[in-house]
C-alpha positions as CSV (number, residue, x, y, z in Angstrom):
1,M,106.0,78.3,91.0
2,I,103.7,78.4,94.7
3,K,103.4,82.4,93.5
4,S,101.2,80.6,90.4
5,I,98.8,78.6,92.7
6,S,96.0,81.5,93.9
7,L,93.4,80.7,96.4
8,H,90.1,81.9,95.8
9,P,88.4,84.8,99.0
10,K,85.4,81.8,99.3
11,L,88.2,78.8,100.4
12,A,90.8,81.3,102.5
13,A,87.9,82.2,104.4
14,V,86.4,78.8,104.9
15,L,89.6,77.2,105.5
16,D,90.9,80.9,107.9
17,L,87.1,79.8,109.9
18,M,89.5,76.2,110.7
19,I,92.4,77.3,111.5
20,N,91.0,80.0,113.9
21,L,88.8,77.9,115.6
22,F,91.9,75.5,116.0
23,M,93.8,78.2,117.7
24,L,91.3,79.2,119.3
25,W,90.8,75.7,121.0
26,W,94.7,76.3,121.5
27,V,94.9,79.7,123.2
28,R,92.8,77.4,126.2
29,Q,96.1,74.9,126.4
30,F,98.3,78.2,127.3
31,G,100.8,77.6,130.2
32,A,104.6,79.1,129.2
33,W,105.1,82.3,127.3
34,W,106.9,80.7,124.8
35,M,103.4,79.5,123.7
36,V,101.9,82.7,123.2
37,W,104.9,84.1,120.9
38,T,104.7,80.9,119.2
39,W,101.0,81.0,118.5
40,L,101.4,84.8,117.9
41,W,103.8,84.5,114.6
42,L,102.2,81.0,113.6
43,R,99.4,83.0,112.8
44,V,100.8,85.9,111.8
45,I,102.5,83.9,109.2
46,I,99.5,81.8,107.5
47,W,97.8,85.7,107.7
48,G,100.9,86.4,106.0
49,V,100.7,83.1,103.2
50,F,96.8,83.4,102.6
51,T,97.6,87.6,101.7
52,W,100.6,86.6,99.4
53,M,98.1,83.5,97.8
54,V,95.4,85.2,97.5
55,Y,93.8,86.8,94.8
56,Y,93.6,90.8,95.3
57,P,92.2,94.0,92.5
58,K,94.9,96.4,92.5
59,E,92.5,98.9,94.3
60,I,92.6,97.1,97.3
61,S,96.1,96.4,99.3
62,R,97.3,93.1,100.4
63,W,99.4,94.8,103.2
64,K,96.9,97.5,104.4
65,H,94.5,93.4,104.9
66,L,97.5,91.5,106.4
67,L,98.4,94.5,108.9
68,S,94.9,94.3,110.0
69,L,94.4,91.2,110.6
70,V,97.5,91.2,113.1
71,V,96.8,94.6,114.9
72,M,92.6,92.5,115.5
73,T,94.9,89.4,115.9
74,V,97.3,90.9,118.9
75,G,94.0,92.5,120.3
76,T,92.2,89.9,121.2
77,L,95.0,87.2,122.5
78,A,95.3,89.9,124.8
79,F,91.4,89.6,125.4
80,L,91.7,85.8,125.7
81,L,95.1,86.2,127.8
82,F,93.6,87.8,130.8
83,I,90.4,88.4,130.6
84,E,88.3,85.5,133.5
85,W,84.6,86.4,132.4
86,K,83.2,83.8,130.4
87,F,81.2,84.8,127.9
88,A,83.0,87.9,127.1
89,W,85.6,84.7,126.6
90,Y,83.8,83.5,123.9
91,L,82.6,86.4,122.3
92,F,85.8,88.0,121.8
93,G,86.8,84.9,120.6
94,L,84.4,84.8,118.4
95,F,85.6,88.1,116.9
96,F,88.9,86.1,116.3
97,S,86.9,83.5,114.7
98,F,84.7,86.0,112.5
99,F,85.6,88.3,111.7
100,S,88.9,87.3,110.1
101,F,87.1,85.3,107.8
102,Y,84.6,88.5,106.4
103,S,87.7,90.3,105.4
104,F,88.6,87.7,103.0
105,W,85.4,86.6,102.5
106,L,84.1,89.7,101.1
107,L,87.9,90.0,98.8
108,P,85.5,91.1,95.2
109,T,86.9,87.6,92.8
110,S,86.8,90.2,89.7
111,T,86.7,93.5,88.7
112,V,82.9,93.6,88.2
113,S,81.7,93.1,91.7
114,L,84.6,95.4,92.8
115,G,82.9,98.7,93.4
116,V,80.3,96.7,95.4
117,F,82.7,95.5,98.0
118,L,85.7,98.7,97.8
119,K,84.3,100.9,100.6
120,P,82.5,97.4,102.6
121,H,86.5,95.7,102.6
122,L,87.9,99.1,104.1
123,R,85.2,99.3,106.8
124,W,85.5,96.1,108.0
125,R,89.9,96.2,108.6
126,F,88.6,99.5,110.8
127,I,86.5,97.8,113.1
128,M,89.6,94.9,113.3
129,A,91.7,97.6,114.1
130,V,89.7,99.1,116.3
131,I,89.1,96.1,117.9
132,G,93.1,94.7,118.3
133,L,93.6,98.4,119.7
134,A,91.2,98.1,122.5
135,G,93.5,94.4,122.9
136,I,96.2,96.6,123.7
137,F,94.0,98.8,125.2
138,E,93.0,96.3,127.8
139,G,96.5,94.5,127.9
140,A,98.4,97.9,129.3
141,Q,95.4,98.3,131.6
142,A,95.4,93.7,133.1
143,I,100.1,94.5,132.9
144,I,99.2,97.5,135.0
145,S,96.7,96.1,137.1
146,F,98.4,92.5,137.6
147,Q,101.6,94.5,138.0
148,I,102.9,91.8,135.6
149,V,105.4,93.8,134.0
150,T,106.8,95.2,137.9
151,S,110.4,97.1,136.1
152,V,107.8,99.3,133.3
153,S,106.1,102.0,135.8
154,T,102.9,103.2,134.8
155,L,103.8,105.7,133.3
156,T,105.8,104.5,131.2
157,W,102.4,101.8,130.1
158,S,100.1,105.2,129.4
159,V,103.2,106.7,127.4
160,I,102.9,103.2,125.6
161,S,99.4,102.9,124.7
162,S,99.3,106.8,124.0
163,V,101.8,106.5,121.1
164,F,99.7,103.7,119.7
165,A,97.0,105.1,120.1
166,A,97.9,108.5,118.5
167,V,99.4,106.3,115.6
168,F,96.4,104.0,114.8
169,A,94.5,107.3,114.7
170,G,97.0,108.9,112.1
171,W,96.7,105.4,110.0
172,W,93.1,106.1,109.9
173,W,92.2,109.2,108.4
174,W,95.2,108.5,105.9
175,E,93.3,105.1,105.0
176,Y,90.1,107.5,104.5
177,G,91.8,109.9,102.5
178,T,92.4,112.7,104.4
179,P,96.3,114.3,103.3
180,I,99.3,114.0,105.3
181,N,100.3,117.1,105.4
182,K,101.9,120.1,108.3
183,R,98.0,119.7,110.1
184,F,97.5,116.7,109.8
185,W,101.1,116.1,112.0
186,I,99.6,118.5,114.5
187,W,96.3,115.9,114.9
188,V,98.6,113.8,115.6
189,A,100.8,114.7,117.9
190,L,97.6,116.2,119.8
191,W,95.8,112.9,120.0
192,F,99.2,111.8,121.7
193,V,98.2,114.3,124.6
194,L,95.0,114.0,125.2
195,M,94.5,109.9,124.6
196,F,98.0,109.9,127.1
197,E,95.7,112.4,129.5
198,L,92.2,109.7,129.0
199,F,94.5,106.9,130.1
200,W,96.0,108.9,132.8
201,V,92.4,109.5,134.9
202,V,91.7,105.7,134.1
203,N,93.8,104.6,135.9
204,F,92.9,106.3,139.0
205,L,89.6,105.2,138.1
206,P,87.8,102.3,140.4
207,L,87.1,100.0,136.7
208,G,88.5,96.8,136.0
209,Y,90.7,96.5,133.3
210,L,88.6,95.1,131.2
211,V,85.7,97.9,131.1
212,S,88.1,100.6,130.9
213,S,89.8,99.4,128.3
214,L,85.8,99.5,126.7
215,I,86.0,103.6,127.6
216,L,88.9,104.0,126.4
217,T,88.2,103.1,122.7
218,W,84.6,103.8,123.1
219,C,86.1,107.5,123.7
220,W,89.1,107.2,121.0
221,Y,86.2,106.5,118.4
222,A,84.2,108.8,119.3
223,L,86.2,111.7,119.2
224,W,88.2,110.2,116.4
225,L,85.3,110.8,114.0
226,L,85.1,114.0,114.4
227,A,88.6,115.1,114.2
228,R,88.3,112.7,111.4
229,F,85.2,115.8,109.8
230,N,87.3,118.5,111.1
231,L,90.5,117.9,108.9
232,T,88.5,117.0,105.4
233,A,88.0,120.1,104.0
234,E,84.5,120.4,104.6
235,G,84.8,120.4,108.0
236,V,82.5,119.2,110.6
237,H,78.3,119.3,110.1
238,W,78.1,120.2,113.2
239,K,73.6,119.5,112.6
240,K,74.6,116.3,111.3
241,Q,76.6,114.8,113.9
242,S,74.5,116.6,117.0
243,L,72.0,113.0,117.0
244,F,75.6,110.8,117.3
245,L,76.5,112.9,119.6
246,S,73.5,112.4,121.8
247,V,72.9,109.1,121.4
248,N,76.3,108.4,122.1
249,S,76.8,109.8,125.4
250,I,73.2,108.7,127.1
251,L,74.3,105.7,126.5
252,F,78.2,106.2,128.1
253,I,76.6,107.7,131.0
254,L,73.9,104.6,131.3
255,F,77.2,102.2,130.3
256,L,79.0,103.3,133.9
257,I,75.6,104.0,136.0
258,F,74.3,99.8,135.1
259,I,76.8,97.6,133.9
260,V,80.0,99.3,135.0
261,R,80.9,97.5,138.3
262,W,82.4,99.8,140.6
263,K,84.9,99.3,143.3
């Protein structure tokens, strides 16, 4: 009976935006951790209802869309809880409000428009997941900085964050068509080691938790992209990637010199 009622993707997008604005206001009212968990579960349940009732072509997975939404929500909530800089708070509030809205807006309403929206929707979900990953990094760094959970050591948080980073890398290599074989799992294991070492180094740098999470996410994405090409049959075309690496290296150095405030 309920399943026979279908939400149009555009209607779901508008409703989602309205709900997100309310949820964003609600974050400001938090006074205890039970409110945080209530907020998170309510947002996930509502999205679960939306993805169940909205029309999806068979080429687009409901649960993958929902998973990207959940990951982004966990990450943006971490940002909203720990960020003190007002501009950054509203920036990530905008991410939270707009990105999920547009993920529903992008859904094709018929198979005729499928080819136009399929790849953009995949890329949009990837961006949402990366934002969520950055928030998870930021949350872990904030917990370490504020010593919120004193019973868990920095080493343990680094291991947990590295596991998330490796799982995310494998998830999105698979999403982009990488076959799951022995080579794939070797890369996932190497990714865990690489990210653990990066986490361990960043923890010794005199940086704030927001900057640390941005640096970790920046490195994660640049290396993930190269690994993705390496896992394909064609391999990495270094001539094509030289511009990408050069521009990112220059921007990264400028970021560290002119934007980062070293403690």
